[in-house]
C-alpha positions in Angstrom: 77.8 192.6 87.5 79.4 195.9 88.3 82.3 197.7 86.9 85.2 198.8 89.1 88.2 201.0 88.5 91.3 199.8 90.2 94.3 202.1 90.8 97.6 200.9 92.2 100.7 202.9 93.0 104.4 201.8 93.0 107.7 203.4 93.7 109.2 205.5 90.9 112.4 203.3 90.6 112.9 201.4 87.4 113.0 198.1 89.4 109.6 198.9 90.9 108.2 199.6 87.4 109.5 196.2 86.2 108.1 194.4 89.3 104.7 195.9 88.5 104.9 194.8 84.9 106.1 191.3 85.9 103.2 191.1 88.4 100.7 192.0 85.6 102.2 189.4 83.3 101.9 186.8 86.0 98.1 187.6 86.3 97.6 186.5 82.8 97.1 187.9 79.3 93.6 189.4 80.0 94.9 191.4 82.9 98.1 192.5 81.0 96.2 193.7 77.9 93.8 195.8 80.0 96.0 197.4 82.6 97.5 200.9 81.8 100.6 202.4 83.3 101.5 206.1 83.8 105.2 205.5 84.3 106.2 207.0 80.9 104.8 210.3 82.3 106.4 209.9 85.7 103.1 208.9 87.3 103.9 205.6 88.8 100.4 204.2 88.9 98.4 201.6 87.1 94.7 201.6 86.2 92.3 198.9 85.0 88.6 198.5 84.7 87.3 195.1 86.0 83.8 193.7 85.8 82.9 191.6 88.9 80.2 191.0 91.4 81.9 192.6 94.3 85.0 194.6 95.5 86.2 191.4 97.3 86.1 189.5 94.0 88.1 192.3 92.4 90.7 192.2 95.2 91.5 188.6 94.3 92.2 189.7 90.6 94.8 192.3 91.6 98.4 191.1 91.7 99.2 190.1 95.3 101.9 192.8 95.7 99.3 195.5 95.0 96.3 194.3 96.9 96.9 196.1 100.2 97.5 199.6 98.6 95.1 199.4 95.7 92.1 201.7 95.4 88.9 200.0 94.1 86.1 202.3 93.0 82.7 201.1 91.8 81.9 203.2 88.6 79.0 203.4 86.3 77.7 205.4 83.3 74.5 207.5 83.3 72.0 207.8 80.5 70.7 211.2 79.5 67.4 210.3 81.2 69.2 209.4 84.4 71.0 212.7 84.4 67.7 214.5 83.9 66.2 212.6 86.8 69.2 213.4 89.1 68.6 217.1 88.3 64.9 216.8 89.1 65.6 214.9 92.4 68.3 217.4 93.6 66.6 220.7 92.5 
């Protein structure tokens, strides 16, 4: 299973923020408790980490109103050894 970071953007109007919040509520409590909003700082985006087998699977987990404009990025962590190996490979 891979980890994906999902970013969505919405209009800065109060109604758009509420629609985004309502869409997250409709996705269920797991989605709602894990999604983060930047609206309080006038950055009208949401971010969530999702574990799934593929980007297409992640796409189905995103609220329908955000699916077409979302950015889905596969992310991972590196160990110290992997970081050393990357330096060796690229030096």
